[in-house]
All heavy atoms as a GROMACS GRO file, in nm:
protein
  645
    1MET      N    1   1.414  11.829   4.894
    1MET     CA    2   1.519  11.910   4.953
    1MET      C    3   1.552  11.863   5.094
    1MET      O    4   1.666  11.858   5.132
    1MET     CB    5   1.478  12.057   4.954
    1MET     CG    6   1.470  12.122   4.817
    1MET     SD    7   1.625  12.127   4.727
    1MET     CE    8   1.719  12.238   4.826
    2ALA      N    9   1.447  11.828   5.170
    2ALA     CA   10   1.469  11.784   5.307
    2ALA      C   11   1.544  11.651   5.309
    2ALA      O   12   1.632  11.630   5.392
    2ALA     CB   13   1.336  11.772   5.381
    3ASN      N   14   1.510  11.561   5.216
    3ASN     CA   15   1.579  11.433   5.207
    3ASN      C   16   1.726  11.455   5.173
    3ASN      O   17   1.814  11.393   5.233
    3ASN     CB   18   1.512  11.345   5.101
    3ASN     CG   19   1.584  11.214   5.080
    3ASN    OD1   20   1.677  11.208   5.001
    3ASN    ND2   21   1.540  11.112   5.152
    4MET      N   22   1.755  11.544   5.079
    4MET     CA   23   1.893  11.572   5.040
    4MET      C   24   1.970  11.633   5.158
    4MET      O   25   2.083  11.594   5.186
    4MET     CB   26   1.897  11.668   4.921
    4MET     CG   27   2.038  11.693   4.871
    4MET     SD   28   2.045  11.784   4.717
    4MET     CE   29   1.982  11.943   4.767
    5TYR      N   30   1.908  11.725   5.230
    5TYR     CA   31   1.972  11.786   5.347
    5TYR      C   32   2.005  11.680   5.451
    5TYR      O   33   2.114  11.677   5.506
    5TYR     CB   34   1.881  11.893   5.407
    5TYR     CG   35   1.932  11.948   5.538
    5TYR    CD1   36   2.035  12.042   5.539
    5TYR    CD2   37   1.880  11.907   5.659
    5TYR    CE1   38   2.084  12.093   5.658
    5TYR    CE2   39   1.927  11.957   5.778
    5TYR     CZ   40   2.029  12.050   5.778
    5TYR     OH   41   2.077  12.099   5.896
    6ALA      N   42   1.909  11.589   5.479
    6ALA     CA   43   1.931  11.484   5.578
    6ALA      C   44   2.045  11.392   5.535
    6ALA      O   45   2.124  11.348   5.619
    6ALA     CB   46   1.803  11.404   5.599
    7ASN      N   47   2.056  11.364   5.407
    7ASN     CA   48   2.164  11.278   5.357
    7ASN      C   49   2.299  11.349   5.363
    7ASN      O   50   2.398  11.290   5.405
    7ASN     CB   51   2.135  11.232   5.214
    7ASN     CG   52   2.032  11.122   5.211
    7ASN    OD1   53   2.037  11.029   5.290
    7ASN    ND2   54   1.938  11.132   5.120
    8ILE      N   55   2.303  11.473   5.321
    8ILE     CA   56   2.430  11.547   5.320
    8ILE      C   57   2.484  11.565   5.461
    8ILE      O   58   2.604  11.552   5.484
    8ILE     CB   59   2.413  11.683   5.250
    8ILE    CG1   60   2.394  11.661   5.101
    8ILE    CG2   61   2.532  11.775   5.276
    8ILE    CD1   62   2.356  11.784   5.024
    9THR      N   63   2.397  11.595   5.555
    9THR     CA   64   2.442  11.617   5.693
    9THR      C   65   2.451  11.486   5.772
    9THR      O   66   2.484  11.487   5.888
    9THR     CB   67   2.349  11.715   5.766
    9THR    OG1   68   2.215  11.666   5.762
    9THR    CG2   69   2.355  11.853   5.704
   10GLN      N   70   2.420  11.374   5.706
   10GLN     CA   71   2.431  11.239   5.762
   10GLN      C   72   2.351  11.223   5.891
   10GLN      O   73   2.401  11.172   5.992
   10GLN     CB   74   2.579  11.203   5.783
   10GLN     CG   75   2.656  11.203   5.654
   10GLN     CD   76   2.802  11.169   5.672
   10GLN    OE1   77   2.852  11.156   5.782
   10GLN    NE2   78   2.872  11.156   5.561
   11LEU      N   79   2.226  11.265   5.887
   11LEU     CA   80   2.137  11.249   6.001
   11LEU      C   81   2.088  11.105   6.007
   11LEU      O   82   2.048  11.049   5.906
   11LEU     CB   83   2.019  11.344   5.991
   11LEU     CG   84   2.053  11.492   5.980
   11LEU    CD1   85   1.926  11.575   5.968
   11LEU    CD2   86   2.136  11.538   6.098
   12VAL      N   87   2.093  11.045   6.126
   12VAL     CA   88   2.051  10.905   6.139
   12VAL      C   89   1.943  10.883   6.244
   12VAL      O   90   1.864  10.790   6.233
   12VAL     CB   91   2.171  10.812   6.170
   12VAL    CG1   92   2.267  10.809   6.053
   12VAL    CG2   93   2.243  10.855   6.297
   13LYS      N   94   1.936  10.967   6.344
   13LYS     CA   95   1.838  10.949   6.452
   13LYS      C   96   1.702  11.002   6.409
   13LYS      O   97   1.691  11.103   6.340
   13LYS     CB   98   1.884  11.021   6.578
   13LYS     CG   99   2.011  10.964   6.636
   13LYS     CD  100   2.050  11.038   6.762
   13LYS     CE  101   2.180  10.981   6.818
   13LYS     NZ  102   2.223  11.055   6.936
   14ASP      N  103   1.597  10.932   6.454
   14ASP     CA  104   1.460  10.974   6.421
   14ASP      C  105   1.433  11.116   6.465
   14ASP      O  106   1.364  11.191   6.396
   14ASP     CB  107   1.359  10.879   6.485
   14ASP     CG  108   1.352  10.744   6.416
   14ASP    OD1  109   1.415  10.728   6.308
   14ASP    OD2  110   1.284  10.655   6.468
   15GLU      N  111   1.486  11.156   6.580
   15GLU     CA  112   1.463  11.291   6.632
   15GLU      C  113   1.523  11.396   6.537
   15GLU      O  114   1.465  11.502   6.516
   15GLU     CB  115   1.524  11.309   6.772
   15GLU     CG  116   1.463  11.219   6.877
   15GLU     CD  117   1.520  11.077   6.876
   15GLU    OE1  118   1.634  11.056   6.828
   15GLU    OE2  119   1.448  10.987   6.921
   16GLN      N  120   1.640  11.365   6.482
   16GLN     CA  121   1.704  11.458   6.388
   16GLN      C  122   1.622  11.470   6.259
   16GLN      O  123   1.605  11.580   6.206
   16GLN     CB  124   1.845  11.410   6.354
   16GLN     CG  125   1.940  11.411   6.472
   16GLN     CD  126   2.072  11.343   6.440
   16GLN    OE1  127   2.074  11.238   6.375
   16GLN    NE2  128   2.181  11.403   6.484
   17ILE      N  129   1.573  11.358   6.211
   17ILE     CA  130   1.492  11.358   6.089
   17ILE      C  131   1.362  11.435   6.113
   17ILE      O  132   1.316  11.511   6.027
   17ILE     CB  133   1.462  11.215   6.041
   17ILE    CG1  134   1.591  11.136   6.015
   17ILE    CG2  135   1.373  11.216   5.917
   17ILE    CD1  136   1.674  11.184   5.901
   18ALA      N  137   1.302  11.417   6.230
   18ALA     CA  138   1.179  11.490   6.264
   18ALA      C  139   1.204  11.641   6.265
   18ALA      O  140   1.118  11.718   6.224
   18ALA     CB  141   1.125  11.443   6.398
   19GLU      N  142   1.320  11.683   6.312
   19GLU     CA  143   1.355  11.826   6.311
   19GLU      C  144   1.363  11.879   6.168
   19GLU      O  145   1.323  11.992   6.141
   19GLU     CB  146   1.487  11.849   6.383
   19GLU     CG  147   1.478  11.836   6.534
   19GLU     CD  148   1.612  11.855   6.603
   19GLU    OE1  149   1.705  11.911   6.540
   19GLU    OE2  150   1.623  11.814   6.719
   20VAL      N  151   1.414  11.797   6.076
   20VAL     CA  152   1.421  11.837   5.935
   20VAL      C  153   1.280  11.854   5.880
   20VAL      O  154   1.252  11.950   5.807
   20VAL     CB  155   1.500  11.734   5.852
   20VAL    CG1  156   1.491  11.765   5.703
   20VAL    CG2  157   1.645  11.731   5.896
   21PHE      N  158   1.188  11.763   5.915
   21PHE     CA  159   1.050  11.775   5.870
   21PHE      C  160   0.988  11.905   5.921
   21PHE      O  161   0.921  11.976   5.847
   21PHE     CB  162   0.967  11.655   5.915
   21PHE     CG  163   0.831  11.649   5.853
   21PHE    CD1  164   0.813  11.595   5.727
   21PHE    CD2  165   0.720  11.699   5.919
   21PHE    CE1  166   0.688  11.590   5.668
   21PHE    CE2  167   0.594  11.695   5.862
   21PHE     CZ  168   0.579  11.641   5.736
   22ASP      N  169   1.013  11.937   6.048
   22ASP     CA  170   0.963  12.063   6.104
   22ASP      C  171   1.026  12.183   6.033
   22ASP      O  172   0.962  12.288   6.018
   22ASP     CB  173   0.990  12.071   6.254
   22ASP     CG  174   0.900  11.981   6.335
   22ASP    OD1  175   0.797  11.934   6.280
   22ASP    OD2  176   0.933  11.955   6.452
   23MET      N  177   1.150  12.168   5.988
   23MET     CA  178   1.220  12.276   5.920
   23MET      C  179   1.146  12.315   5.791
   23MET      O  180   1.140  12.433   5.756
   23MET     CB  181   1.362  12.231   5.886
   23MET     CG  182   1.446  12.333   5.816
   23MET     SD  183   1.616  12.278   5.789
   23MET     CE  184   1.594  12.151   5.666
   24ILE      N  185   1.085  12.218   5.723
   24ILE     CA  186   1.014  12.249   5.599
   24ILE      C  187   0.864  12.264   5.622
   24ILE      O  188   0.790  12.289   5.527
   24ILE     CB  189   1.039  12.141   5.491
   24ILE    CG1  190   0.988  12.005   5.537
   24ILE    CG2  191   1.186  12.136   5.454
   24ILE    CD1  192   0.980  11.902   5.429
   25GLY      N  193   0.819  12.250   5.744
   25GLY     CA  194   0.676  12.259   5.775
   25GLY      C  195   0.646  12.371   5.874
   25GLY      O  196   0.629  12.486   5.836
   26LYS      N  197   0.641  12.336   6.001
   26LYS     CA  198   0.604  12.432   6.105
   26LYS      C  199   0.695  12.554   6.109
   26LYS      O  200   0.647  12.667   6.122
   26LYS     CB  201   0.610  12.364   6.243
   26LYS     CG  202   0.505  12.261   6.265
   26LYS     CD  203   0.521  12.201   6.403
   26LYS     CE  204   0.425  12.087   6.424
   26LYS     NZ  205   0.441  12.026   6.555
   27ASN      N  206   0.824  12.532   6.097
   27ASN     CA  207   0.917  12.645   6.110
   27ASN      C  208   0.903  12.744   5.995
   27ASN      O  209   0.919  12.865   6.015
   27ASN     CB  210   1.061  12.594   6.120
   27ASN     CG  211   1.084  12.513   6.246
   27ASN    OD1  212   1.001  12.513   6.338
   27ASN    ND2  213   1.194  12.441   6.251
   28VAL      N  214   0.873  12.696   5.876
   28VAL     CA  215   0.851  12.787   5.762
   28VAL      C  216   0.727  12.872   5.788
   28VAL      O  217   0.728  12.993   5.763
   28VAL     CB  218   0.836  12.707   5.630
   28VAL    CG1  219   0.792  12.798   5.518
   28VAL    CG2  220   0.966  12.640   5.595
   29GLY      N  221   0.622  12.809   5.838
   29GLY     CA  222   0.501  12.884   5.871
   29GLY      C  223   0.526  12.994   5.972
   29GLY      O  224   0.476  13.105   5.959
   30LYS      N  225   0.606  12.962   6.073
   30LYS     CA  226   0.640  13.063   6.174
   30LYS      C  227   0.720  13.178   6.114
   30LYS      O  228   0.696  13.295   6.145
   30LYS     CB  229   0.718  12.998   6.288
   30LYS     CG  230   0.634  12.905   6.373
   30LYS     CD  231   0.717  12.837   6.479
   30LYS     CE  232   0.635  12.734   6.554
   30LYS     NZ  233   0.715  12.659   6.651
   31LEU      N  234   0.817  13.144   6.029
   31LEU     CA  235   0.898  13.249   5.965
   31LEU      C  236   0.814  13.342   5.879
   31LEU      O  237   0.841  13.462   5.871
   31LEU     CB  238   1.008  13.187   5.879
   31LEU     CG  239   1.128  13.130   5.953
   31LEU    CD1  240   1.218  13.054   5.858
   31LEU    CD2  241   1.206  13.240   6.022
   32LEU      N  242   0.712  13.286   5.815
   32LEU     CA  243   0.626  13.365   5.728
   32LEU      C  244   0.504  13.422   5.800
   32LEU      O  245   0.415  13.478   5.737
   32LEU     CB  246   0.580  13.280   5.609
   32LEU     CG  247   0.690  13.229   5.517
   32LEU    CD1  248   0.633  13.134   5.414
   32LEU    CD2  249   0.762  13.345   5.450
   33SER      N  250   0.500  13.405   5.932
   33SER     CA  251   0.388  13.451   6.015
   33SER      C  252   0.255  13.393   5.967
   33SER      O  253   0.155  13.464   5.954
   33SER     CB  254   0.382  13.604   6.016
   33SER     OG  255   0.500  13.657   6.071
   34ARG      N  256   0.257  13.265   5.940
   34ARG     CA  257   0.137  13.195   5.895
   34ARG      C  258   0.093  13.093   5.999
   34ARG      O  259   0.171  13.051   6.084
   34ARG     CB  260   0.163  13.121   5.764
   34ARG     CG  261   0.208  13.212   5.653
   34ARG     CD  262   0.119  13.196   5.540
   34ARG     NE  263   0.155  13.291   5.434
   34ARG     CZ  264   0.111  13.280   5.315
   34ARG    NH1  265   0.032  13.183   5.282
   34ARG    NH2  266   0.144  13.369   5.225
   35GLN      N  267  -0.030  13.050   5.989
   35GLN     CA  268  -0.084  12.949   6.077
   35GLN      C  269  -0.006  12.818   6.055
   35GLN      O  270   0.017  12.778   5.942
   35GLN     CB  271  -0.231  12.927   6.044
   35GLN     CG  272  -0.299  12.820   6.125
   35GLN     CD  273  -0.445  12.806   6.085
   35GLN    OE1  274  -0.506  12.902   6.040
   35GLN    NE2  275  -0.498  12.689   6.099
   36THR      N  276   0.034  12.751   6.164
   36THR     CA  277   0.113  12.628   6.150
   36THR      C  278   0.035  12.502   6.183
   36THR      O  279   0.088  12.394   6.169
   36THR     CB  280   0.238  12.634   6.241
   36THR    OG1  281   0.197  12.651   6.376
   36THR    CG2  282   0.329  12.748   6.199
   37GLU      N  283  -0.090  12.516   6.224
   37GLU     CA  284  -0.172  12.399   6.255
   37GLU      C  285  -0.289  12.392   6.158
   37GLU      O  286  -0.342  12.494   6.114
   37GLU     CB  287  -0.225  12.407   6.398
   37GLU     CG  288  -0.118  12.399   6.504
   37GLU     CD  289  -0.175  12.407   6.644
   37GLU    OE1  290  -0.298  12.401   6.659
   37GLU    OE2  291  -0.097  12.418   6.737
   38ILE      N  292  -0.329  12.269   6.125
   38ILE     CA  293  -0.444  12.250   6.038
   38ILE      C  294  -0.569  12.256   6.124
   38ILE      O  295  -0.580  12.186   6.224
   38ILE     CB  296  -0.436  12.116   5.964
   38ILE    CG1  297  -0.310  12.112   5.878
   38ILE    CG2  298  -0.560  12.092   5.880
   38ILE    CD1  299  -0.281  11.978   5.818
   39LYS      N  300  -0.662  12.343   6.088
   39LYS     CA  301  -0.787  12.359   6.163
   39LYS      C  302  -0.905  12.347   6.068
   39LYS      O  303  -0.896  12.387   5.951
   39LYS     CB  304  -0.790  12.495   6.232
   39LYS     CG  305  -0.684  12.512   6.337
   39LYS     CD  306  -0.693  12.649   6.402
   39LYS     CE  307  -0.583  12.667   6.505
   39LYS     NZ  308  -0.588  12.799   6.565
   40VAL      N  309  -1.014  12.294   6.119
   40VAL     CA  310  -1.136  12.281   6.039
   40VAL      C  311  -1.183  12.420   5.996
   40VAL      O  312  -1.193  12.512   6.077
   40VAL     CB  313  -1.247  12.210   6.120
   40VAL    CG1  314  -1.377  12.206   6.041
   40VAL    CG2  315  -1.204  12.069   6.157
   41GLY      N  316  -1.209  12.434   5.867
   41GLY     CA  317  -1.258  12.561   5.813
   41GLY      C  318  -1.149  12.659   5.773
   41GLY      O  319  -1.178  12.758   5.707
   42ALA      N  320  -1.023  12.630   5.809
   42ALA     CA  321  -0.914  12.720   5.773
   42ALA      C  322  -0.871  12.694   5.629
   42ALA      O  323  -0.888  12.584   5.577
   42ALA     CB  324  -0.796  12.699   5.866
   43GLN      N  325  -0.818  12.795   5.564
   43GLN     CA  326  -0.770  12.780   5.427
   43GLN      C  327  -0.625  12.732   5.430
   43GLN      O  328  -0.532  12.811   5.433
   43GLN     CB  329  -0.782  12.911   5.351
   43GLN     CG  330  -0.925  12.951   5.326
   43GLN     CD  331  -0.934  13.070   5.236
   43GLN    OE1  332  -0.838  13.139   5.210
   43GLN    NE2  333  -1.054  13.096   5.187
   44ALA      N  334  -0.608  12.602   5.432
   44ALA     CA  335  -0.476  12.542   5.446
   44ALA      C  336  -0.398  12.543   5.315
   44ALA      O  337  -0.454  12.532   5.207
   44ALA     CB  338  -0.489  12.399   5.496
   45THR      N  339  -0.267  12.556   5.327
   45THR     CA  340  -0.174  12.538   5.217
   45THR      C  341  -0.082  12.425   5.258
   45THR      O  342  -0.004  12.441   5.352
   45THR     CB  343  -0.095  12.667   5.188
   45THR    OG1  344  -0.187  12.769   5.151
   45THR    CG2  345   0.007  12.646   5.079
   46LEU      N  346  -0.094  12.311   5.191
   46LEU     CA  347  -0.016  12.194   5.230
   46LEU      C  348  -0.003  12.094   5.117
   46LEU      O  349  -0.074  12.101   5.018
   46LEU     CB  350  -0.079  12.125   5.351
   46LEU     CG  351  -0.222  12.072   5.334
   46LEU    CD1  352  -0.220  11.924   5.309
   46LEU    CD2  353  -0.304  12.104   5.456
   47VAL      N  354   0.090  12.001   5.135
   47VAL     CA  355   0.110  11.890   5.043
   47VAL      C  356   0.092  11.762   5.122
   47VAL      O  357   0.146  11.747   5.231
   47VAL     CB  358   0.251  11.894   4.980
   47VAL    CG1  359   0.276  11.773   4.893
   47VAL    CG2  360   0.270  12.022   4.900
   48VAL      N  361   0.012  11.669   5.068
   48VAL     CA  362  -0.013  11.540   5.133
   48VAL      C  363   0.087  11.440   5.076
   48VAL      O  364   0.096  11.421   4.955
   48VAL     CB  365  -0.158  11.491   5.106
   48VAL    CG1  366  -0.181  11.358   5.172
   48VAL    CG2  367  -0.258  11.595   5.154
   49LEU      N  368   0.165  11.378   5.166
   49LEU     CA  369   0.267  11.282   5.126
   49LEU      C  370   0.224  11.139   5.159
   49LEU      O  371   0.157  11.117   5.260
   49LEU     CB  372   0.399  11.312   5.197
   49LEU     CG  373   0.458  11.449   5.172
   49LEU    CD1  374   0.580  11.471   5.261
   49LEU    CD2  375   0.495  11.467   5.027
   50LYS      N  376   0.266  11.044   5.078
   50LYS     CA  377   0.236  10.904   5.102
   50LYS      C  378   0.346  10.847   5.191
   50LYS      O  379   0.451  10.802   5.144
   50LYS     CB  380   0.229  10.826   4.971
   50LYS     CG  381   0.187  10.683   4.988
   50LYS     CD  382   0.172  10.615   4.855
   50LYS     CE  383   0.123  10.472   4.876
   50LYS     NZ  384   0.100  10.406   4.747
   51ALA      N  385   0.322  10.852   5.324
   51ALA     CA  386   0.419  10.802   5.421
   51ALA      C  387   0.347  10.772   5.552
   51ALA      O  388   0.243  10.832   5.580
   51ALA     CB  389   0.528  10.905   5.446
   52LYS      N  390   0.404  10.682   5.631
   52LYS     CA  391   0.338  10.647   5.757
   52LYS      C  392   0.358  10.753   5.864
   52LYS      O  393   0.278  10.765   5.956
   52LYS     CB  394   0.384  10.510   5.808
   52LYS     CG  395   0.529  10.504   5.850
   52LYS     CD  396   0.567  10.368   5.903
   52LYS     CE  397   0.710  10.370   5.952
   52LYS     NZ  398   0.745  10.248   6.022
   53ASP      N  399   0.466  10.832   5.855
   53ASP     CA  400   0.490  10.940   5.950
   53ASP      C  401   0.592  11.038   5.891
   53ASP      O  402   0.641  11.018   5.780
   53ASP     CB  403   0.536  10.887   6.086
   53ASP     CG  404   0.663  10.802   6.080
   53ASP    OD1  405   0.743  10.821   5.986
   53ASP    OD2  406   0.680  10.717   6.168
   54ALA      N  407   0.621  11.143   5.967
   54ALA     CA  408   0.712  11.248   5.918
   54ALA      C  409   0.852  11.195   5.891
   54ALA      O  410   0.915  11.232   5.792
   54ALA     CB  411   0.717  11.363   6.019
   55VAL      N  412   0.900  11.108   5.977
   55VAL     CA  413   1.035  11.052   5.960
   55VAL      C  414   1.042  10.970   5.831
   55VAL      O  415   1.135  10.984   5.752
   55VAL     CB  416   1.075  10.968   6.083
   55VAL    CG1  417   1.208  10.897   6.060
   55VAL    CG2  418   1.084  11.055   6.208
   56ALA      N  419   0.942  10.887   5.807
   56ALA     CA  420   0.940  10.807   5.684
   56ALA      C  421   0.928  10.896   5.561
   56ALA      O  422   0.985  10.865   5.456
   56ALA     CB  423   0.825  10.707   5.689
   57ALA      N  424   0.856  11.006   5.572
   57ALA     CA  425   0.840  11.098   5.459
   57ALA      C  426   0.975  11.152   5.413
   57ALA      O  427   1.001  11.162   5.293
   57ALA     CB  428   0.747  11.212   5.496
   58ILE      N  429   1.062  11.185   5.506
   58ILE     CA  430   1.195  11.238   5.473
   58ILE      C  431   1.289  11.127   5.430
   58ILE      O  432   1.359  11.139   5.329
   58ILE     CB  433   1.255  11.315   5.592
   58ILE    CG1  434   1.165  11.430   5.634
   58ILE    CG2  435   1.397  11.364   5.561
   58ILE    CD1  436   1.143  11.535   5.530
   59ARG      N  437   1.290  11.017   5.504
   59ARG     CA  438   1.384  10.909   5.474
   59ARG      C  439   1.360  10.844   5.338
   59ARG      O  440   1.454  10.805   5.271
   59ARG     CB  441   1.376  10.802   5.583
   59ARG     CG  442   1.452  10.840   5.705
   59ARG     CD  443   1.492  10.718   5.784
   59ARG     NE  444   1.582  10.760   5.888
   59ARG     CZ  445   1.565  10.732   6.016
   59ARG    NH1  446   1.462  10.658   6.053
   59ARG    NH2  447   1.652  10.773   6.105
   60THR      N  448   1.235  10.830   5.300
   60THR     CA  449   1.204  10.758   5.176
   60THR      C  450   1.176  10.849   5.058
   60THR      O  451   1.145  10.802   4.950
   60THR     CB  452   1.081  10.666   5.197
   60THR    OG1  453   0.967  10.746   5.230
   60THR    CG2  454   1.106  10.565   5.306
   61ASN      N  455   1.186  10.980   5.079
   61ASN     CA  456   1.157  11.075   4.972
   61ASN      C  457   1.018  11.046   4.915
   61ASN      O  458   1.001  11.017   4.797
   61ASN     CB  459   1.264  11.069   4.864
   61ASN     CG  460   1.274  11.196   4.785
   61ASN    OD1  461   1.220  11.299   4.824
   61ASN    ND2  462   1.342  11.191   4.673
   62SER      N  463   0.919  11.052   5.002
   62SER     CA  464   0.781  11.010   4.973
   62SER      C  465   0.717  11.082   4.855
   62SER      O  466   0.746  11.198   4.828
   62SER     CB  467   0.694  11.032   5.096
   62SER     OG  468   0.740  10.953   5.200
   63GLN      N  469   0.625  11.013   4.792
   63GLN     CA  470   0.550  11.068   4.678
   63GLN      C  471   0.445  11.166   4.727
   63GLN      O  472   0.374  11.142   4.824
   63GLN     CB  473   0.482  10.954   4.603
   63GLN     CG  474   0.395  11.001   4.489
   63GLN     CD  475   0.321  10.886   4.422
   63GLN    OE1  476   0.333  10.772   4.462
   63GLN    NE2  477   0.245  10.918   4.321
   64ALA      N  478   0.434  11.279   4.660
   64ALA     CA  479   0.328  11.375   4.688
   64ALA      C  480   0.199  11.324   4.625
   64ALA      O  481   0.195  11.294   4.506
   64ALA     CB  482   0.364  11.512   4.632
   65ILE      N  483   0.093  11.312   4.705
   65ILE     CA  484  -0.034  11.259   4.657
   65ILE      C  485  -0.129  11.372   4.615
   65ILE      O  486  -0.201  11.360   4.517
   65ILE     CB  487  -0.102  11.174   4.766
   65ILE    CG1  488  -0.010  11.058   4.805
   65ILE    CG2  489  -0.236  11.122   4.719
   65ILE    CD1  490  -0.061  10.979   4.923
   66ALA      N  491  -0.129  11.481   4.692
   66ALA     CA  492  -0.218  11.593   4.661
   66ALA      C  493  -0.160  11.721   4.721
   66ALA      O  494  -0.079  11.717   4.813
   66ALA     CB  495  -0.357  11.569   4.719
   67GLY      N  496  -0.202  11.834   4.666
   67GLY     CA  497  -0.158  11.962   4.716
   67GLY      C  498  -0.274  12.059   4.725
   67GLY      O  499  -0.369  12.052   4.646
   68PHE      N  500  -0.267  12.148   4.823
   68PHE     CA  501  -0.371  12.247   4.846
   68PHE      C  502  -0.306  12.383   4.866
   68PHE      O  503  -0.206  12.396   4.935
   68PHE     CB  504  -0.452  12.212   4.971
   68PHE     CG  505  -0.526  12.081   4.960
   68PHE    CD1  506  -0.461  11.962   4.990
   68PHE    CD2  507  -0.657  12.078   4.918
   68PHE    CE1  508  -0.527  11.841   4.979
   68PHE    CE2  509  -0.724  11.958   4.907
   68PHE     CZ  510  -0.659  11.838   4.937
   69LYS      N  511  -0.365  12.485   4.806
   69LYS     CA  512  -0.318  12.623   4.820
   69LYS      C  513  -0.436  12.706   4.864
   69LYS      O  514  -0.538  12.715   4.793
   69LYS     CB  515  -0.262  12.673   4.686
   69LYS     CG  516  -0.216  12.816   4.687
   69LYS     CD  517  -0.083  12.828   4.754
   69LYS     CE  518  -0.031  12.970   4.737
   69LYS     NZ  519   0.093  12.991   4.802
   70ASN      N  520  -0.427  12.764   4.983
   70ASN     CA  521  -0.535  12.845   5.040
   70ASN      C  522  -0.668  12.770   5.040
   70ASN      O  523  -0.773  12.827   5.010
   70ASN     CB  524  -0.548  12.978   4.968
   70ASN     CG  525  -0.425  13.064   4.984
   70ASN    OD1  526  -0.362  13.063   5.090
   70ASN    ND2  527  -0.388  13.135   4.880
   71GLY      N  528  -0.664  12.643   5.070
   71GLY     CA  529  -0.786  12.564   5.082
   71GLY      C  530  -0.836  12.502   4.953
   71GLY      O  531  -0.928  12.422   4.953
   72GLU      N  532  -0.777  12.537   4.841
   72GLU     CA  533  -0.819  12.484   4.711
   72GLU      C  534  -0.720  12.377   4.665
   72GLU      O  535  -0.599  12.401   4.666
   72GLU     CB  536  -0.825  12.594   4.606
   72GLU     CG  537  -0.926  12.701   4.635
   72GLU     CD  538  -1.069  12.653   4.620
   72GLU    OE1  539  -1.096  12.568   4.533
   72GLU    OE2  540  -1.154  12.700   4.698
   73GLN      N  541  -0.770  12.262   4.623
   73GLN     CA  542  -0.681  12.156   4.576
   73GLN      C  543  -0.620  12.199   4.442
   73GLN      O  544  -0.690  12.238   4.350
   73GLN     CB  545  -0.755  12.024   4.559
   73GLN     CG  546  -0.660  11.909   4.530
   73GLN     CD  547  -0.724  11.773   4.547
   73GLN    OE1  548  -0.841  11.760   4.576
   73GLN    NE2  549  -0.644  11.670   4.530
   74THR      N  550  -0.487  12.191   4.435
   74THR     CA  551  -0.416  12.236   4.316
   74THR      C  552  -0.364  12.120   4.231
   74THR      O  553  -0.340  12.138   4.112
   74THR     CB  554  -0.298  12.328   4.352
   74THR    OG1  555  -0.212  12.259   4.444
   74THR    CG2  556  -0.348  12.456   4.415
   75PHE      N  557  -0.341  12.004   4.292
   75PHE     CA  558  -0.302  11.888   4.212
   75PHE      C  559  -0.339  11.759   4.283
   75PHE      O  560  -0.360  11.756   4.403
   75PHE     CB  561  -0.152  11.889   4.177
   75PHE     CG  562  -0.061  11.857   4.293
   75PHE    CD1  563  -0.026  11.725   4.322
   75PHE    CD2  564  -0.007  11.957   4.370
   75PHE    CE1  565   0.059  11.696   4.427
   75PHE    CE2  566   0.080  11.929   4.476
   75PHE     CZ  567   0.112  11.797   4.503
   76CYS      N  568  -0.349  11.655   4.203
   76CYS     CA  569  -0.379  11.520   4.251
   76CYS      C  570  -0.287  11.425   4.176
   76CYS      O  571  -0.282  11.429   4.053
   76CYS     CB  572  -0.525  11.486   4.225
   76CYS     SG  573  -0.569  11.320   4.276
   77ASN      N  574  -0.214  11.344   4.248
   77ASN     CA  575  -0.118  11.253   4.188
   77ASN      C  576  -0.156  11.110   4.225
   77ASN      O  577  -0.102  11.051   4.317
   77ASN     CB  578   0.023  11.286   4.237
   77ASN     CG  579   0.130  11.211   4.160
   77ASN    OD1  580   0.103  11.144   4.064
   77ASN    ND2  581   0.252  11.225   4.206
   78GLU      N  582  -0.252  11.057   4.152
   78GLU     CA  583  -0.302  10.923   4.183
   78GLU      C  584  -0.200  10.817   4.142
   78GLU      O  585  -0.120  10.838   4.051
   78GLU     CB  586  -0.434  10.899   4.111
   78GLU     CG  587  -0.543  10.993   4.158
   78GLU     CD  588  -0.672  10.975   4.081
   78GLU    OE1  589  -0.677  10.891   3.989
   78GLU    OE2  590  -0.768  11.047   4.112
   79ALA      N  591  -0.208  10.702   4.207
   79ALA     CA  592  -0.119  10.592   4.176
   79ALA      C  593  -0.146  10.541   4.035
   79ALA      O  594  -0.260  10.540   3.988
   79ALA     CB  595  -0.139  10.479   4.276
   80ALA      N  596  -0.041  10.499   3.967
   80ALA     CA  597  -0.056  10.445   3.832
   80ALA      C  598  -0.129  10.311   3.837
   80ALA      O  599  -0.116  10.236   3.932
   80ALA     CB  600   0.081  10.427   3.769
   81ARG      N  601  -0.211  10.286   3.733
   81ARG     CA  602  -0.283  10.160   3.724
   81ARG      C  603  -0.245  10.092   3.593
   81ARG      O  604  -0.235  10.158   3.489
   81ARG     CB  605  -0.434  10.182   3.725
   81ARG     CG  606  -0.487  10.241   3.851
   81ARG     CD  607  -0.637  10.258   3.846
   81ARG     NE  608  -0.675  10.329   3.723
   81ARG     CZ  609  -0.793  10.324   3.666
   81ARG    NH1  610  -0.889  10.251   3.718
   81ARG    NH2  611  -0.820  10.390   3.556
   82ILE      N  612  -0.227   9.961   3.598
   82ILE     CA  613  -0.203   9.885   3.477
   82ILE      C  614  -0.336   9.821   3.440
   82ILE      O  615  -0.395   9.748   3.519
   82ILE     CB  616  -0.095   9.778   3.500
   82ILE    CG1  617   0.037   9.846   3.535
   82ILE    CG2  618  -0.081   9.690   3.375
   82ILE    CD1  619   0.148   9.752   3.569
   83CYS      N  620  -0.382   9.848   3.320
   83CYS     CA  621  -0.513   9.798   3.276
   83CYS      C  622  -0.493   9.695   3.164
   83CYS      O  623  -0.423   9.722   3.066
   83CYS     CB  624  -0.598   9.913   3.223
   83CYS     SG  625  -0.628  10.040   3.346
   84PHE      N  626  -0.553   9.580   3.183
   84PHE     CA  627  -0.550   9.476   3.082
   84PHE      C  628  -0.689   9.456   3.025
   84PHE      O  629  -0.787   9.469   3.096
   84PHE     CB  630  -0.500   9.343   3.142
   84PHE     CG  631  -0.359   9.349   3.188
   84PHE    CD1  632  -0.329   9.369   3.323
   84PHE    CD2  633  -0.254   9.337   3.097
   84PHE    CE1  634  -0.199   9.375   3.366
   84PHE    CE2  635  -0.124   9.343   3.141
   84PHE     CZ  636  -0.095   9.362   3.275
   85GLU      N  637  -0.694   9.427   2.899
   85GLU     CA  638  -0.824   9.406   2.835
   85GLU      C  639  -0.874   9.265   2.860
   85GLU      O  640  -0.808   9.172   2.874
   85GLU     CB  641  -0.816   9.433   2.686
   85GLU     CG  642  -0.786   9.578   2.660
   85GLU     CD  643  -0.782   9.608   2.512
   85GLU    OE1  644  -0.751   9.519   2.431
   85GLU    OE2  645  -0.808   9.722   2.479
   0.00000   0.00000   0.00000
């Protein structure tokens, strides 16, 4: 959704893309009165994306690698492997 929003609104600057990432991350947490920082021992709800940074995550529509809900891992999306005999 963030990638589509960035494309529709024709965002090009890294700062603009970073704001979109915050829109689906920190800002959502604030709206829902939830913790917005990851802390050791906290029950985090998050999705781990395969990207070098937040801007790349939005620009490239990064693959979700894993997800956590209240500290419990809910999915794992490992890279595909080609196996030859």
